[in-house]
C-alpha positions as CSV (number, residue, x, y, z in Angstrom):
1,M,21.3,-97.4,-58.3
2,I,23.3,-96.1,-61.2
3,A,26.6,-95.4,-60.8
4,P,30.0,-96.6,-62.4
5,V,32.2,-99.7,-62.1
6,A,35.6,-98.6,-60.7
7,S,38.0,-99.5,-62.6
8,S,40.5,-102.8,-61.7
9,K,44.1,-100.7,-62.4
10,N,47.4,-102.6,-62.4
11,P,49.1,-100.8,-59.6
12,T,52.8,-101.9,-61.4
13,G,51.9,-100.2,-64.7
14,R,51.9,-103.6,-67.2
15,Y,49.1,-105.1,-67.9
16,D,45.4,-104.2,-66.1
17,S,43.1,-107.4,-65.7
18,D,41.3,-106.7,-68.6
19,R,43.6,-107.7,-71.8
20,F,42.9,-111.4,-69.2
21,T,39.6,-113.5,-70.3
22,Y,38.0,-115.5,-68.1
23,N,36.8,-118.7,-69.3
24,H,33.0,-119.1,-67.1
25,Q,33.3,-123.4,-68.3
26,K,37.1,-124.7,-66.9
27,D,36.7,-122.0,-64.2
28,V,40.6,-119.9,-66.3
29,Y,41.6,-117.2,-67.4
30,T,43.6,-117.0,-70.6
31,C,46.8,-114.6,-71.1
32,P,47.2,-113.0,-74.5
33,Q,49.2,-114.8,-75.4
34,G,47.0,-117.8,-75.0
35,Q,48.3,-119.0,-71.8
36,E,45.5,-120.4,-68.9
37,T,45.8,-120.0,-66.0
38,V,47.0,-123.6,-63.5
39,R,46.2,-122.7,-60.0
40,K,43.5,-121.1,-58.2
41,R,43.3,-120.1,-53.6
42,S,40.4,-118.5,-51.8
43,I,41.0,-115.3,-50.1
44,P,37.6,-115.3,-47.8
45,A,39.3,-111.7,-46.9
46,S,39.1,-109.9,-49.9
47,E,36.1,-111.8,-50.8
48,G,37.4,-113.3,-54.1
49,Q,40.0,-115.7,-55.1
50,Q,43.9,-115.0,-56.5
51,Y,43.9,-117.2,-60.0
52,Y,48.0,-118.3,-61.1
53,F,50.1,-118.1,-63.8
54,G,52.6,-121.0,-64.3
55,K,55.8,-119.8,-64.2
56,K,57.4,-122.0,-66.8
57,N,54.1,-120.1,-69.2
58,C,55.8,-117.0,-68.0
59,D,59.4,-117.0,-68.0
60,A,59.1,-118.3,-71.9
61,C,56.9,-115.5,-72.8
62,S,57.6,-112.7,-75.1
63,L,55.3,-110.1,-73.3
64,R,56.1,-110.6,-69.8
65,S,57.7,-107.1,-69.1
66,E,54.9,-105.4,-70.3
67,C,53.2,-107.7,-68.4
68,T,54.9,-109.4,-64.6
69,P,57.6,-107.9,-62.7
70,N,57.0,-111.0,-60.2
71,K,58.9,-113.5,-60.8
72,E,56.4,-117.0,-59.5
73,G,54.8,-115.7,-63.1
74,R,50.8,-113.3,-63.0
75,T,48.7,-113.0,-61.2
76,I,44.7,-111.7,-61.2
77,F,42.7,-111.7,-58.7
78,H,39.0,-112.5,-59.1
79,S,36.1,-111.6,-57.1
80,H,33.0,-113.5,-56.0
81,Y,31.3,-109.9,-57.5
82,Y,32.6,-110.8,-61.2
83,D,28.5,-111.3,-62.6
84,V,27.2,-108.6,-61.0
85,Y,30.1,-106.4,-61.6
86,E,30.1,-107.3,-66.0
87,A,26.8,-106.5,-66.1
88,A,26.6,-103.6,-64.3
89,K,29.5,-102.9,-67.4
90,T,27.1,-104.2,-69.8
91,F,24.2,-102.0,-68.5
92,N,26.2,-98.4,-68.2
93,E,27.5,-98.9,-71.7
94,S,23.5,-99.6,-73.2
95,D,21.2,-96.5,-74.1
96,E,18.8,-96.9,-70.9
97,G,22.1,-97.4,-69.4
98,Q,23.5,-93.8,-70.3
99,A,20.2,-92.4,-69.3
100,E,19.5,-93.6,-66.0
101,H,23.4,-92.2,-65.5
102,R,22.2,-88.7,-66.8
103,K,20.0,-88.8,-63.9
104,R,22.0,-89.0,-61.2
105,Y,23.2,-85.4,-62.1
106,I,19.3,-83.8,-60.0
107,V,20.3,-86.0,-56.7
108,E,24.1,-85.3,-57.0
109,R,24.1,-81.6,-57.8
110,V,21.7,-81.6,-54.2
111,N,23.8,-84.0,-52.6
112,N,27.1,-81.3,-53.5
113,E,24.6,-78.7,-52.3
114,L,24.3,-80.3,-49.4
115,K,27.8,-81.3,-48.6
116,N,29.9,-78.1,-49.5
117,Y,27.1,-75.2,-49.5
118,C,25.9,-76.3,-46.2
119,G,28.5,-77.8,-43.9
120,L,28.0,-81.4,-44.2
121,G,31.0,-82.3,-45.8
122,K,33.1,-82.0,-42.5
123,P,30.6,-80.7,-39.8
124,R,32.0,-79.2,-37.1
125,T,30.3,-81.3,-33.6
126,K,30.6,-83.9,-31.6
127,S,26.7,-84.6,-31.3
128,L,24.7,-86.5,-32.1
129,E,21.7,-84.0,-32.1
130,A,23.5,-81.0,-33.5
131,L,24.2,-83.3,-36.5
132,D,21.2,-83.7,-36.2
133,R,19.3,-80.8,-36.4
134,K,21.9,-79.3,-38.7
135,A,20.8,-81.5,-41.3
136,K,17.3,-80.9,-40.9
137,L,18.4,-77.3,-41.8
138,A,20.2,-77.3,-44.8
139,G,17.2,-80.0,-45.7
140,M,14.5,-76.8,-45.4
141,I,17.6,-74.5,-47.2
142,T,17.7,-76.2,-49.6
143,N,14.2,-77.3,-50.4
144,L,13.3,-73.3,-50.3
145,K,15.9,-72.6,-52.5
146,L,14.0,-75.3,-54.7
147,T,10.3,-73.6,-54.2
148,V,11.9,-70.4,-54.8
149,R,13.1,-71.5,-57.9
150,R,10.1,-74.0,-59.2
151,L,8.2,-70.2,-57.9
152,F,9.9,-68.2,-60.1
153,A,11.5,-69.9,-62.4
154,P,14.7,-67.2,-62.8
155,K,17.9,-69.0,-64.9
156,P,19.1,-71.7,-64.8
157,G,21.4,-72.5,-61.7
158,V,21.7,-70.8,-58.4
159,L,23.0,-67.5,-57.9
160,R,25.9,-66.8,-55.2
161,H,26.5,-63.2,-56.2
162,A,23.8,-60.7,-57.5
163,K,25.7,-58.7,-59.2
164,Q,25.1,-54.5,-59.3
165,L,23.1,-52.6,-61.7
166,T,25.3,-49.2,-61.7
167,K,25.7,-46.2,-64.8
168,P,29.3,-46.5,-66.2
169,A,30.8,-42.7,-65.2
170,T,30.9,-40.1,-67.9
């Protein structure tokens, strides 16, 4: 599956974690000023670890106001899936990844139509059988429209409103 990787935004509006470098051998993060994390704590519920920079290091830093408002120093969250995310980012930036990402348009266009125009986004039913019927009918309608488009080869896109041909008044 090809999907964009969500970037981590700092909720305080200060430096994002992307500005910090992770060293696999030492298992530490390095800040833009060259300071390394001094400890880490496992957080099983979040599936990762929190890395802590020393308070003394952050207090002496000239970039502190741009980096963190925390009096104890900066922290960085490191997901257990860090390597997978980095590999996905690298792939998505490659030419092959860009080509695969463009293929999503075909599927996303159909999903958009099913969700927004066929009513599957917010179904007004609580019954599983009724929802199943509605989804099957929506699928049939979407496939029928695709078949008609292929048979008659109209202009690209879906024609939602037909133009009326009238003679201008003279």
